[in-house]
C-alpha positions as CSV (number, residue, x, y, z in Angstrom):
1,M,0.1,0.2,0.1
2,T,3.0,2.6,1.2
3,T,4.3,2.3,-2.6
4,I,0.6,3.4,-4.1
5,I,0.8,5.9,-1.5
6,T,4.3,7.2,-3.0
7,I,2.9,7.0,-6.7
8,G,-0.4,8.8,-5.5
9,F,2.1,11.6,-4.3
10,I,4.3,11.4,-7.3
11,Q,1.6,11.8,-9.8
12,A,-0.6,14.8,-8.2
13,F,3.5,16.5,-8.1
14,F,3.1,15.9,-11.8
15,F,0.1,16.8,-12.5
16,A,0.3,20.2,-10.7
17,I,3.3,20.9,-12.8
18,L,1.4,20.3,-15.9
19,A,-1.3,22.7,-14.8
20,L,0.9,25.1,-14.0
21,T,3.1,25.0,-17.2
22,K,0.0,24.8,-19.6
23,K,0.0,27.4,-22.3
24,N,-3.5,29.8,-22.4
25,K,-3.8,28.8,-19.0
26,E,-7.4,29.6,-17.6
27,V,-8.9,30.0,-13.9
28,T,-9.4,26.1,-14.0
29,D,-5.8,25.3,-14.4
30,Y,-4.8,27.6,-11.5
31,I,-7.5,25.7,-9.4
32,L,-6.4,22.3,-10.7
33,A,-2.8,23.0,-10.0
34,F,-4.0,24.1,-6.3
35,L,-5.9,21.1,-5.9
36,F,-3.3,18.9,-7.0
37,L,-0.3,20.6,-4.8
38,T,-3.0,20.2,-1.7
39,L,-3.4,16.4,-2.5
40,C,0.4,16.0,-3.1
41,Y,1.1,17.5,0.5
42,Q,-1.9,15.6,2.4
43,L,-0.5,12.2,0.5
44,G,2.9,13.0,1.8
45,V,2.3,14.0,5.4
46,N,0.2,11.0,5.7
47,Y,2.9,8.5,4.2
48,V,5.1,10.1,7.1
49,M,2.5,9.5,9.6
50,L,1.6,6.1,8.8
51,S,5.4,5.1,8.8
52,D,8.7,5.0,11.3
53,Y,9.4,8.3,9.8
54,K,7.1,10.0,12.0
55,Y,9.4,9.8,14.5
56,Q,12.1,11.5,12.6
57,F,9.8,14.4,11.3
58,P,7.2,14.3,14.0
59,H,6.3,18.1,13.5
60,L,4.6,16.9,10.0
61,I,2.1,15.4,12.4
62,G,-1.2,17.5,12.6
63,T,-0.3,19.9,9.3
64,S,-2.3,17.8,6.5
65,G,-5.6,17.6,8.2
66,P,-7.1,21.2,8.1
67,L,-6.6,20.6,4.1
68,S,-9.3,18.0,3.7
69,L,-11.7,21.0,4.1
70,M,-10.1,22.5,0.7
71,Y,-10.8,19.6,-1.6
72,G,-14.9,20.6,-1.5
73,P,-14.5,24.3,-1.9
74,L,-11.7,23.5,-5.0
75,L,-13.7,20.9,-6.7
76,F,-16.6,23.1,-6.6
77,F,-15.1,26.4,-8.1
78,F,-13.4,24.1,-10.8
79,I,-16.9,22.7,-11.8
80,K,-18.2,26.2,-12.2
81,N,-15.5,27.8,-13.7
82,Y,-15.3,25.1,-16.2
83,I,-18.9,25.5,-17.3
84,S,-19.1,28.9,-17.4
85,E,-16.6,31.4,-18.4
86,K,-18.4,34.3,-16.5
87,H,-17.5,32.7,-12.9
88,I,-14.0,34.0,-12.5
89,F,-12.5,33.7,-8.9
90,K,-14.1,36.6,-6.6
91,P,-12.9,37.6,-3.6
92,K,-16.2,36.5,-1.8
93,Y,-15.2,32.9,-2.7
94,L,-12.7,33.3,0.1
95,L,-15.6,32.7,2.9
96,H,-15.6,29.0,1.8
97,F,-12.2,28.8,2.9
98,L,-13.0,29.9,6.4
99,P,-13.3,26.2,8.0
100,F,-9.8,25.6,6.5
101,I,-8.5,28.8,8.2
102,A,-10.4,28.0,11.5
103,N,-9.1,24.4,11.8
104,H,-5.5,25.7,11.1
105,T,-5.6,28.9,13.4
106,Y,-6.6,26.2,16.3
107,N,-4.0,23.8,15.2
108,F,-1.4,26.6,15.4
109,V,-2.8,28.2,18.4
110,Y,-2.9,24.5,20.4
111,F,-0.7,22.1,18.7
112,Y,2.3,23.3,16.4
113,F,3.7,24.4,19.5
114,Q,4.0,21.1,21.2
115,T,7.1,19.1,21.5
116,G,7.8,16.5,18.6
117,G,7.2,14.1,21.8
118,Q,4.0,14.9,22.6
119,K,2.6,15.4,19.0
120,I,3.6,11.6,18.9
121,K,1.8,10.8,21.9
122,D,-1.1,12.4,20.6
123,F,-1.1,10.9,17.3
124,E,-1.1,7.7,19.0
125,E,-4.1,8.1,21.1
126,I,-5.7,8.7,17.7
127,I,-4.7,5.4,16.2
128,A,-5.9,3.8,19.3
129,G,-9.3,5.3,19.2
130,K,-9.0,7.7,21.8
131,P,-8.8,11.3,20.3
132,D,-9.9,14.0,22.7
133,F,-13.1,15.8,22.1
134,D,-11.7,18.7,19.9
135,I,-9.7,16.5,17.7
136,S,-12.8,14.2,17.5
137,I,-15.2,17.0,16.1
138,F,-12.6,18.3,13.6
139,L,-12.1,14.7,12.2
140,I,-15.9,14.4,11.6
141,L,-16.2,18.0,10.1
142,R,-13.2,17.5,7.6
143,S,-14.8,14.4,6.4
144,L,-18.2,16.3,6.2
145,S,-17.1,19.1,4.3
146,P,-16.2,17.0,0.7
147,L,-19.9,15.3,0.8
148,I,-21.9,18.9,1.1
149,Y,-19.7,20.4,-1.6
150,C,-20.0,17.3,-3.4
151,I,-24.0,17.6,-3.3
152,W,-23.7,21.2,-4.1
153,S,-21.4,20.3,-7.0
154,I,-24.1,17.8,-8.4
155,Y,-26.7,20.5,-7.9
156,V,-24.8,22.7,-10.2
157,L,-24.2,19.9,-12.5
158,K,-28.1,19.3,-12.5
159,V,-28.8,22.6,-13.5
160,H,-26.2,22.6,-16.4
161,R,-27.7,19.6,-17.6
162,K,-31.3,20.8,-17.5
163,N,-30.5,23.8,-19.1
164,L,-28.9,22.4,-22.4
165,K,-32.0,21.7,-24.1
166,K,-32.4,25.5,-24.3
167,L,-29.4,26.1,-26.0
168,Y,-28.4,23.2,-27.8
169,S,-30.6,21.1,-30.5
170,F,-28.1,18.1,-29.6
171,T,-26.9,16.3,-27.1
172,S,-23.7,13.9,-26.2
173,D,-21.4,13.0,-23.1
174,K,-19.3,16.1,-23.6
175,L,-22.3,18.6,-23.6
176,K,-23.6,16.5,-20.3
177,L,-20.4,16.6,-18.9
178,E,-20.3,13.0,-17.9
179,W,-16.8,13.1,-16.7
180,L,-17.6,15.9,-13.9
181,W,-20.4,13.7,-12.7
182,Y,-18.1,10.6,-12.4
183,L,-15.7,12.8,-10.5
184,T,-17.9,14.6,-8.1
185,W,-19.4,11.3,-7.3
186,S,-15.8,9.5,-7.0
187,M,-15.1,12.3,-4.9
188,F,-17.9,11.7,-2.4
189,I,-17.0,8.0,-2.4
190,V,-14.0,8.7,-1.1
191,G,-15.2,11.3,1.5
192,A,-17.8,8.9,3.0
193,S,-15.2,6.2,3.2
194,A,-13.1,8.8,5.3
195,L,-16.2,9.5,6.9
196,I,-17.0,6.3,8.0
197,L,-13.3,5.5,8.9
198,N,-13.4,8.7,11.3
199,L,-16.6,7.8,13.1
200,I,-14.9,4.4,14.0
201,I,-12.0,6.2,15.2
202,V,-14.0,8.3,17.4
203,F,-16.5,6.0,18.7
204,F,-14.9,2.4,18.3
205,D,-11.4,1.0,19.3
206,V,-10.0,-0.4,16.4
207,A,-6.9,-1.8,16.4
208,D,-6.2,-2.2,12.5
209,W,-6.7,2.0,11.9
210,V,-3.8,2.5,10.4
211,Q,-4.0,-0.2,7.8
212,L,-7.6,1.6,7.2
213,R,-6.2,4.7,6.8
214,K,-4.1,3.1,4.1
215,M,-6.7,2.0,2.1
216,I,-8.3,5.2,2.0
217,L,-5.1,7.2,0.9
218,V,-5.1,3.9,-2.0
219,I,-8.6,5.0,-2.7
220,A,-7.4,8.9,-2.9
221,T,-4.5,8.0,-5.3
222,F,-6.7,6.6,-7.8
223,W,-9.0,9.2,-7.5
224,V,-5.7,11.5,-8.1
225,F,-5.0,9.7,-11.4
226,F,-9.0,10.0,-12.4
227,L,-8.9,13.9,-11.9
228,G,-5.5,14.4,-13.6
229,Y,-6.3,12.1,-16.4
230,Y,-9.9,13.9,-17.2
231,S,-8.9,17.3,-16.2
232,I,-5.8,17.8,-17.9
233,K,-6.9,16.3,-20.9
234,K,-10.5,18.4,-21.3
235,T,-10.9,21.8,-23.0
236,P,-12.9,24.2,-21.0
237,F,-17.0,23.7,-21.8
238,Y,-17.2,27.1,-22.4
239,R,-14.8,27.2,-25.3
240,S,-15.9,24.3,-26.9
241,F,-19.3,25.2,-27.2
242,H,-19.8,29.0,-26.4
243,I,-22.6,31.1,-26.8
244,D,-22.5,34.5,-26.8
245,G,-24.8,36.0,-24.0
246,L,-25.8,33.1,-22.6
247,D,-24.6,29.7,-20.8
248,T,-26.4,27.0,-18.9
249,L,-25.4,28.5,-15.2
250,E,-26.8,31.8,-16.0
251,L,-29.5,31.2,-17.7
252,D,-32.2,30.6,-14.9
253,Y,-30.7,33.9,-13.4
254,V,-31.2,36.2,-16.4
255,M,-35.0,34.9,-16.8
256,K,-35.5,35.4,-12.9
257,Q,-34.0,38.9,-13.5
258,P,-36.3,40.9,-16.4
259,E,-35.3,44.2,-14.8
260,K,-31.8,43.5,-15.1
261,Y,-32.1,42.6,-18.3
262,E,-34.8,44.8,-19.9
263,K,-32.8,46.2,-22.7
264,T,-32.5,42.6,-23.8
265,R,-36.4,41.4,-23.4
266,L,-38.5,40.7,-26.1
267,K,-41.0,43.3,-26.6
268,A,-44.5,42.2,-26.6
269,E,-44.9,44.3,-30.2
270,E,-41.9,42.5,-31.5
271,V,-43.1,39.0,-31.3
272,P,-45.4,38.2,-34.1
273,G,-42.8,39.7,-36.6
274,L,-39.8,37.6,-35.0
275,K,-42.0,34.5,-34.8
276,K,-43.1,34.8,-38.4
277,K,-39.1,35.3,-38.9
278,L,-38.0,32.5,-37.3
279,L,-40.4,30.1,-38.5
280,D,-40.0,30.9,-42.0
281,Y,-36.1,30.4,-41.5
282,L,-36.4,27.2,-40.3
283,E,-38.9,26.0,-43.3
284,E,-37.0,27.5,-46.0
285,S,-33.3,27.5,-45.0
286,K,-33.8,24.3,-42.6
287,P,-30.8,25.0,-40.3
288,Y,-31.9,22.1,-38.2
289,L,-29.9,19.8,-40.9
290,N,-26.9,21.0,-39.0
291,K,-26.4,18.6,-36.6
292,N,-24.3,20.8,-34.0
293,L,-26.6,23.8,-34.2
294,T,-27.4,25.9,-31.5
295,I,-29.3,29.0,-30.4
296,G,-26.4,31.1,-30.5
297,E,-26.2,30.1,-34.5
298,L,-29.8,30.4,-35.1
299,A,-30.2,33.7,-33.6
300,D,-27.0,35.0,-35.9
301,S,-28.9,33.7,-38.5
302,I,-31.9,35.5,-38.0
303,E,-30.2,38.4,-36.5
304,V,-31.6,38.9,-33.2
305,P,-29.7,38.3,-29.9
306,A,-29.8,35.0,-28.6
307,Y,-31.6,35.7,-25.1
308,Q,-34.5,37.1,-27.4
309,L,-34.8,34.0,-29.4
310,S,-34.5,31.9,-26.6
311,Q,-37.2,33.8,-24.4
312,L,-39.7,33.4,-28.0
313,I,-39.3,29.9,-28.1
314,N,-40.1,29.0,-24.4
315,D,-42.6,31.8,-23.7
316,Q,-44.3,31.8,-27.7
317,L,-43.7,28.4,-29.0
318,D,-44.2,26.4,-25.7
319,K,-40.9,24.3,-26.0
320,S,-37.5,24.3,-25.5
321,F,-34.7,25.0,-28.6
322,F,-34.0,21.1,-28.3
323,E,-37.3,20.3,-28.7
324,L,-38.2,23.0,-31.4
325,I,-35.1,21.9,-33.6
326,N,-35.7,18.0,-33.2
327,S,-39.1,18.2,-34.0
328,Y,-38.4,19.4,-37.7
329,R,-35.7,17.1,-37.9
330,V,-38.4,14.4,-37.5
331,Q,-40.6,15.7,-40.0
332,E,-37.7,15.8,-42.3
333,V,-36.9,12.1,-41.7
334,K,-40.5,11.3,-42.0
335,L,-40.9,13.1,-45.5
336,R,-37.3,11.7,-46.6
337,F,-38.7,7.8,-45.9
338,F,-40.9,7.8,-49.0
339,E,-38.8,9.9,-51.3
340,P,-37.3,7.8,-54.0
341,K,-33.6,9.7,-54.4
342,Y,-33.3,8.7,-50.8
343,R,-33.9,4.7,-51.1
344,N,-30.3,4.1,-51.3
345,L,-29.6,5.2,-47.5
346,T,-30.4,3.3,-44.7
347,L,-33.0,4.8,-42.0
348,L,-30.1,5.9,-39.9
349,G,-28.2,7.2,-42.9
350,I,-31.8,9.5,-43.7
351,A,-31.3,10.3,-39.7
352,M,-27.9,11.5,-39.7
353,E,-28.2,13.7,-43.1
354,C,-31.4,15.3,-41.2
355,G,-29.1,16.3,-38.5
356,F,-29.5,13.8,-35.9
357,N,-26.1,12.8,-34.5
358,S,-26.3,8.9,-33.0
359,K,-28.7,6.2,-33.7
360,A,-29.7,6.5,-29.8
361,S,-31.1,10.0,-30.0
362,F,-32.5,9.4,-33.5
363,H,-34.6,6.2,-32.3
364,R,-35.2,8.0,-28.3
365,I,-36.6,11.5,-30.0
366,F,-38.6,9.8,-33.0
367,K,-40.7,8.0,-30.7
368,Q,-41.0,10.4,-28.3
369,L,-42.6,12.4,-30.9
370,T,-44.9,9.7,-32.8
371,N,-45.4,6.9,-30.2
372,Q,-43.7,4.7,-32.9
373,T,-40.1,3.3,-33.7
374,P,-39.1,4.5,-37.2
375,T,-39.9,1.0,-38.5
376,E,-43.4,0.7,-36.7
377,Y,-43.9,3.8,-38.7
378,I,-42.9,2.9,-41.8
379,K,-44.9,-0.3,-41.9
380,T,-48.1,1.8,-40.6
381,K,-47.8,4.0,-43.2
382,K,-47.0,1.2,-46.2
383,A,-50.2,-0.5,-44.8
384,A,-52.3,2.6,-44.8
């Protein structure tokens, strides 16, 4: 196990260097680097604490514990900044690090100035399952913090996923940010495991606490690799799927603040003309044949602000952008099924030419709108 923990320490340091030396760094890169350095230090110190090296470096004991209160906020800010270019790091975000500062201050006043021998004695009491009351409280709070922020991060990811259909005509794992879901849930598992361990330490006598602690660090090592592999590899979401003036995390806020965005809101007298302009363009130019169509591209084509177009589609057509565009795609597919010039194409081939980007999405959307599979629809029409 100690070998794996050593590997975790090395790879956390390596990923931190990669994030810091990356060209055209984003805010997310700095957050990542700080997160990796935090993991690197905590893995290294825990390795010392769980080995005989603690007798040579007793003053390292207790210095890594408060860092557990950093993981939740750092992951949360990484996710928000990854999804939205507008969520730059603001001074008020420092409030999220108050628990870490409080724990670190407490350790500084009551623990850091102790002798090496006393620190080793306190640490051995923790291993024996007899920590002081204040240490017990901090052990539990350090484990709860990542869990709370993981739940908060899941909420942010749900908001993002919910609003995708208002801005994009297609769906994919890249849009849904599946890897961020996996990352968040894996951190939740690590945090839950640490919480269970610390509850055992506080309330039960566990002879093999060191081995259990090493297991948590091994799990954390795999999480470091998972985080490094995906986060270093990915391009920020807003750079790949950018829509001027709108993003999935800001959309609900904009709609709930009409007075703030009054200048960009759609006026009642403008609705009929814009609605006709939109529907005529959809019928004549067929932009839905573009499988990667976004509301920003459609808004540019008919020369209206993206926010106004979103408001029109949601309020006047009572559909999401995704539903509107895919309803046209389905209608186009239904027409082409029976046109002689498309007989050389498979059903999927026709669907792909009509703007669908996968077999799964085509079948799912077609059945949602017609209550039939494509094959059933064709048989019904031929029978009629």
